[in-house]
C-alpha positions as CSV (number, residue, x, y, z in Angstrom):
1,M,0.0,0.0,0.0
2,N,1.2,3.5,-0.9
3,I,0.4,6.2,1.7
4,L,1.0,9.9,1.5
5,Y,1.1,12.2,4.5
6,D,1.3,16.0,3.9
7,H,3.4,18.6,5.6
8,Q,1.1,20.5,7.9
9,A,2.0,19.1,11.4
10,F,5.6,18.9,10.5
11,T,5.7,22.6,9.4
12,L,3.5,24.0,12.2
13,Q,5.2,22.3,15.2
14,R,8.7,21.6,16.4
15,F,7.3,19.3,19.0
16,G,3.7,18.3,20.0
17,G,1.2,15.5,20.2
18,V,-0.2,15.9,16.7
19,S,3.2,15.8,14.9
20,R,4.4,13.0,17.2
21,Y,1.3,10.9,16.3
22,F,2.0,11.2,12.6
23,A,5.8,10.7,13.0
24,E,5.1,7.5,14.9
25,L,2.9,6.2,12.1
26,I,5.6,7.0,9.6
27,R,8.2,5.2,11.8
28,M,6.0,2.1,12.2
29,F,5.0,1.9,8.5
30,S,8.5,2.4,7.3
31,Q,9.4,-0.9,8.9
32,R,6.8,-2.8,6.9
33,P,7.7,-4.3,3.5
34,D,4.0,-4.1,2.5
35,V,3.7,-0.4,3.0
36,R,5.4,2.5,1.2
37,V,5.3,5.8,3.0
38,D,5.7,9.2,1.3
39,F,5.4,12.7,2.8
40,G,5.1,16.1,1.3
41,V,8.0,17.7,3.2
42,F,11.0,19.5,1.7
43,R,12.5,20.6,5.0
44,S,11.2,20.6,8.6
45,L,12.1,21.8,12.1
46,N,9.9,19.1,13.7
47,E,12.1,16.9,15.9
48,H,9.6,13.9,15.9
49,F,9.5,13.9,12.1
50,L,13.3,14.1,11.7
51,S,13.8,11.3,14.2
52,A,11.1,9.0,12.6
53,T,12.5,9.4,9.1
54,G,16.2,9.2,10.1
55,R,17.0,11.7,7.4
56,P,18.9,14.6,8.9
57,G,19.2,16.2,5.4
58,L,15.5,17.1,5.8
59,R,16.3,19.5,8.7
60,A,15.4,23.1,7.8
61,G,18.0,25.8,8.4
62,R,17.7,28.7,10.8
63,W,16.2,30.7,8.0
64,A,12.9,28.8,8.7
65,R,12.5,29.9,12.3
66,G,9.8,32.6,12.4
67,G,8.6,35.4,10.3
68,A,9.2,35.3,6.6
69,G,11.3,32.2,6.8
70,A,8.5,30.2,8.5
71,E,6.0,31.4,5.9
72,A,8.4,30.5,3.1
73,L,8.8,27.0,4.6
74,R,5.0,26.6,4.7
75,L,4.6,27.6,1.1
76,I,7.4,25.3,-0.1
77,N,6.2,22.3,1.9
78,G,2.7,23.0,0.7
79,A,3.8,23.0,-2.9
80,V,5.7,19.7,-2.4
81,S,2.6,18.1,-0.8
82,L,0.5,19.1,-3.7
83,W,3.0,17.9,-6.2
84,R,3.3,14.5,-4.6
85,L,-0.5,14.3,-4.4
86,S,-0.8,15.2,-8.1
87,T,1.4,12.2,-9.2
88,G,-1.5,9.8,-8.4
89,R,0.9,7.2,-7.1
90,H,-0.7,7.0,-3.7
91,Q,-3.6,4.9,-2.7
92,V,-4.5,6.8,0.5
93,F,-3.8,10.4,1.5
94,H,-3.7,11.4,5.1
95,P,-3.4,15.2,5.8
96,T,-1.8,15.9,9.1
97,Y,-4.0,18.9,10.1
98,Y,-7.1,20.7,9.1
99,N,-6.1,23.0,6.2
100,P,-8.2,22.0,3.2
101,Y,-5.8,23.5,0.7
102,F,-5.6,20.1,-1.1
103,L,-9.3,19.5,-1.8
104,R,-9.3,20.7,-5.4
105,H,-6.2,18.5,-6.1
106,V,-7.1,15.2,-4.3
107,G,-9.2,13.8,-7.2
108,R,-10.3,10.3,-6.6
109,T,-7.7,9.5,-4.0
110,P,-9.4,8.6,-0.8
111,F,-8.3,10.7,2.2
112,V,-8.5,10.2,5.9
113,V,-8.7,12.9,8.6
114,T,-7.7,12.4,12.2
115,V,-9.6,14.5,14.8
116,H,-7.5,15.0,17.9
117,D,-10.0,16.9,20.0
118,M,-12.9,19.3,19.9
119,I,-11.3,22.1,22.0
120,H,-11.8,24.7,19.3
121,E,-15.5,24.0,19.3
122,L,-16.1,23.6,23.0
123,M,-13.8,26.3,24.4
124,P,-13.3,28.9,21.6
125,E,-13.0,31.7,24.1
126,E,-9.8,30.2,25.5
127,L,-7.9,30.0,22.2
128,P,-5.9,32.8,20.5
129,P,-7.4,34.7,17.5
130,T,-5.0,32.9,15.2
131,E,-7.0,29.7,15.8
132,S,-10.3,31.2,14.8
133,G,-10.4,29.6,11.4
134,V,-9.8,26.0,12.6
135,I,-13.4,25.2,13.2
136,R,-14.5,26.2,9.7
137,R,-11.6,24.3,8.1
138,K,-12.1,21.2,10.3
139,R,-15.8,21.1,9.6
140,L,-15.1,21.3,5.8
141,L,-12.6,18.4,6.0
142,V,-14.5,16.0,8.2
143,R,-17.6,16.4,5.9
144,A,-15.5,15.8,2.8
145,A,-13.2,13.0,4.2
146,S,-13.5,9.4,3.0
147,H,-13.1,8.3,6.6
148,I,-12.4,9.9,10.0
149,I,-10.2,8.7,12.8
150,A,-10.9,9.9,16.4
151,V,-8.2,9.5,19.0
152,S,-10.7,8.6,21.8
153,H,-14.4,7.6,22.2
154,T,-14.8,10.9,24.0
155,T,-13.6,12.8,20.9
156,K,-15.9,10.7,18.7
157,R,-18.9,11.4,20.8
158,D,-18.2,15.2,20.7
159,L,-17.6,15.0,16.9
160,V,-21.0,13.3,16.3
161,R,-22.8,15.6,18.7
162,L,-21.4,18.9,17.4
163,Y,-21.0,18.2,13.7
164,G,-23.8,15.6,13.2
165,I,-21.4,13.2,11.6
166,D,-22.6,9.6,11.0
167,E,-20.7,7.6,13.6
168,K,-20.2,4.8,11.0
169,R,-17.7,7.1,9.3
170,I,-15.6,7.4,12.4
171,S,-13.1,4.8,13.8
172,V,-11.6,5.3,17.3
173,I,-7.9,4.6,17.4
174,H,-6.0,5.5,20.6
175,H,-2.7,7.2,20.8
176,A,0.3,5.7,22.7
177,H,3.5,7.1,24.1
178,S,7.1,7.2,22.9
179,L,9.1,7.1,26.1
180,D,11.5,4.3,27.0
181,P,11.2,4.0,30.8
182,R,14.6,2.3,30.9
183,T,16.3,5.5,29.6
184,H,17.7,7.8,32.3
185,A,19.5,10.4,30.2
186,G,18.2,13.0,32.6
187,S,20.4,11.8,35.4
188,G,22.4,15.1,35.0
189,L,19.3,17.2,35.5
190,S,19.1,19.4,38.5
191,L,15.8,18.3,40.0
192,P,14.3,19.1,43.5
193,A,14.6,16.2,46.0
194,E,10.8,16.1,46.2
195,Y,8.3,17.5,43.7
196,I,4.9,17.3,42.2
197,L,5.0,17.2,38.5
198,F,3.0,19.3,35.9
199,V,3.6,18.6,32.2
200,G,2.8,20.8,29.2
201,K,1.0,24.0,28.5
202,R,-0.6,25.8,31.4
203,A,-3.0,28.4,29.9
204,G,-6.8,28.3,29.8
205,Y,-8.5,24.9,29.9
206,K,-5.2,23.4,31.1
207,N,-6.4,24.6,34.5
208,F,-3.0,25.6,36.0
209,A,-4.5,28.4,38.2
210,T,-6.8,25.9,40.0
211,F,-3.9,23.5,40.3
212,L,-1.9,26.3,42.0
213,D,-4.8,26.9,44.4
214,A,-4.8,23.2,45.3
215,A,-1.1,22.7,45.6
216,A,-0.1,25.9,47.4
217,P,-1.4,25.0,50.9
218,I,0.3,21.6,50.6
219,L,3.6,23.1,49.6
220,L,3.4,25.7,52.4
221,R,3.0,22.9,55.0
222,R,5.8,20.7,53.5
223,S,9.0,22.7,53.2
224,A,10.9,20.0,51.2
225,L,8.2,19.7,48.5
226,H,8.4,21.6,45.2
227,L,6.3,22.1,42.1
228,L,8.1,21.2,38.9
229,C,6.6,22.2,35.6
230,V,8.0,20.7,32.4
231,G,7.5,22.2,29.0
232,G,4.9,24.9,28.1
233,G,7.5,27.7,28.0
234,P,8.9,29.8,30.7
235,F,6.6,31.2,33.4
236,T,4.8,34.4,32.2
237,D,5.0,37.5,34.4
238,Y,1.4,36.8,35.4
239,E,2.2,33.2,36.4
240,R,5.2,34.3,38.5
241,A,3.1,36.9,40.2
242,E,0.4,34.2,40.9
243,C,3.0,31.8,42.4
244,A,4.4,34.6,44.5
245,R,0.9,35.6,45.7
246,R,0.4,32.1,47.0
247,G,3.7,32.1,48.7
248,L,5.4,29.8,46.2
249,A,8.2,32.1,45.0
250,G,11.2,29.8,44.7
251,R,9.1,26.7,45.2
252,A,7.7,26.5,41.7
253,T,10.1,25.9,38.7
254,V,9.6,25.4,35.0
255,I,12.2,23.5,32.9
256,S,12.6,22.3,29.4
257,V,13.7,18.8,28.8
258,T,14.2,16.3,25.9
259,D,12.3,13.1,25.5
260,A,15.4,11.3,26.7
261,D,15.2,13.3,30.0
262,L,11.5,12.7,30.6
263,P,11.7,9.2,32.1
264,T,13.9,10.5,34.8
265,V,11.6,13.4,35.5
266,Y,8.5,11.2,35.8
267,A,10.3,8.5,37.8
268,N,11.5,10.8,40.5
269,A,8.2,12.7,40.9
270,R,6.0,12.1,43.9
271,M,3.1,12.2,41.5
272,F,2.0,13.7,38.1
273,V,-1.1,15.9,38.3
274,F,-3.1,16.4,35.1
275,P,-5.9,18.9,36.0
276,S,-7.0,19.8,32.4
277,R,-10.7,20.4,31.9
278,Y,-10.7,18.8,28.5
279,E,-8.3,16.8,26.3
280,G,-8.9,14.7,23.2
281,F,-6.5,12.0,24.6
282,G,-3.7,12.8,27.0
283,I,-0.3,11.2,26.1
284,P,1.4,12.4,29.4
285,L,-0.9,10.0,31.3
286,L,0.6,7.0,29.5
287,E,4.1,8.5,29.9
288,A,3.7,8.7,33.6
289,F,2.2,5.2,33.8
290,A,5.2,3.8,31.9
291,C,7.6,5.4,34.3
292,R,5.7,4.1,37.4
293,C,4.7,7.6,38.4
294,P,1.4,7.8,40.3
295,V,-1.2,9.9,38.6
296,A,-3.8,12.3,39.9
297,A,-6.2,13.4,37.1
298,A,-9.2,15.5,36.4
299,D,-12.4,13.4,36.5
300,T,-13.3,13.7,32.8
301,D,-14.7,11.2,30.3
302,C,-11.5,11.2,28.3
303,F,-9.2,10.6,31.3
304,R,-11.5,7.8,32.6
305,E,-11.3,6.3,29.2
306,I,-7.5,6.4,29.1
307,C,-6.7,5.7,32.7
308,A,-9.5,3.4,33.9
309,D,-8.7,2.6,37.5
310,A,-5.0,3.5,37.3
311,A,-5.4,7.1,38.5
312,A,-6.8,9.0,41.4
313,Y,-9.5,11.5,40.3
314,F,-10.8,14.9,41.4
315,P,-13.4,17.3,39.9
316,P,-11.3,19.6,37.7
317,D,-12.6,22.9,39.1
318,D,-12.7,21.9,42.8
319,A,-9.4,23.1,44.3
320,A,-10.2,21.6,47.7
321,A,-11.0,18.2,46.2
322,M,-7.8,18.3,44.1
323,S,-5.8,19.2,47.2
324,S,-7.3,16.3,49.1
325,V,-6.3,13.8,46.4
326,I,-2.8,15.2,46.2
327,T,-2.4,15.0,50.0
328,K,-3.7,11.4,50.0
329,L,-1.1,10.4,47.3
330,L,1.6,12.0,49.4
331,D,0.6,10.1,52.6
332,D,-0.9,6.8,51.5
333,A,2.0,4.5,50.4
334,A,-0.4,1.6,49.8
335,L,-2.5,3.6,47.4
336,V,0.5,4.8,45.6
337,A,1.9,1.3,45.2
338,G,-1.4,0.1,43.8
339,L,-1.6,2.9,41.3
340,R,2.0,2.2,40.2
341,E,1.1,-1.4,39.4
342,K,-2.2,-0.5,37.7
343,G,-0.5,2.2,35.7
344,T,2.2,-0.2,34.5
345,I,-0.5,-2.6,33.3
346,R,-2.5,0.2,31.7
347,S,0.5,1.6,29.8
348,G,1.1,-1.8,28.3
349,Q,-2.3,-1.8,26.7
350,F,-1.4,1.1,24.4
351,S,1.4,1.1,21.7
352,W,2.2,2.9,18.5
353,A,2.5,-0.5,16.8
354,Q,-1.1,-1.2,17.7
355,T,-2.1,2.3,16.6
356,A,-0.4,1.8,13.3
357,E,-2.0,-1.7,12.8
358,Q,-5.5,-0.3,13.4
359,T,-4.8,2.7,11.1
360,L,-3.6,0.4,8.4
361,E,-6.9,-1.6,8.8
362,V,-8.8,1.6,8.2
363,Y,-6.8,2.4,5.1
364,S,-7.3,-1.2,3.8
365,R,-11.1,-1.1,4.3
366,L,-11.3,2.3,2.7
367,L,-9.3,1.1,-0.3
368,W,-11.4,-2.0,-0.7
369,R,-14.5,0.2,-0.6
370,F,-13.2,2.5,-3.3
371,R,-12.2,-0.3,-5.5
372,N,-15.6,-1.9,-5.3
373,Q,-17.7,1.1,-5.8
């Protein structure tokens, strides 16, 4: 089977869950003799893509970082994607984000769209103005797509409810994680002796402010305990002021780490807390499980779907309840030991190999249907 992925995720992101997902599909399919993978990318700054392809010659130069250079890279990669699509050599096309630029060029080639979440539709007020066109473009693509992949049953239900899509057109295929828990490249990191871990972006629906309200009284009672944030960029002036207002100046730190560092960061944490009000999936949950890090998570449909009984839950907007769960995980060794074991088992139920196999089944069914129309 010949599959074409376009450039979008690998142009828009240097890191991130969307580009990681497609990079892992490319990595998995590249190992199969019965699959030929192609991609519409001339150059990229995306680390997941560069790692998956093993082709350092595809790395974009510094000229592509921001401003006119980034726009030039988008135009060049877009042209390459369209050129590859126009060759007609590919049996399935899978765009990597929601820009419908290719619709006039796709012809009779069936194409699949993956919906990662419905955050734009459910929480538009929390997204920057630059994201305002995503809903229109996504709606256009999911209605035109030959088939749709949703990354969770939660996302599928939201997609059906909000867009009126026939659920028979949607297949649920879960994400996985890419960490090797045996790797401890981060042993040289300067980490607090004891810390609660927060991973990823912090604004809006990520619910960081409520998390600070929940964690602050605990940290003030336990002088050795720190809050460690990984990724999401440096603290903003507002975040620093909010930490200081709660008495956490010097007790809350944000660091940037590589994938190779992450197992060490998770493994040494007292717990990982994921208070987000909404996610389409939640890869950090599986990362924490794989590294035997106990998880406290917001009680949402998606997190219940991913974690099952391997996490301790709290209502996302109830700081007192969140604080109670965090305290319990700090004090109850038996509970923590049980969550570690359940998390290890749960992590083993997700893999990129499984994701790729199920995705290939979708492609195959789609191709059979088109051949027999």
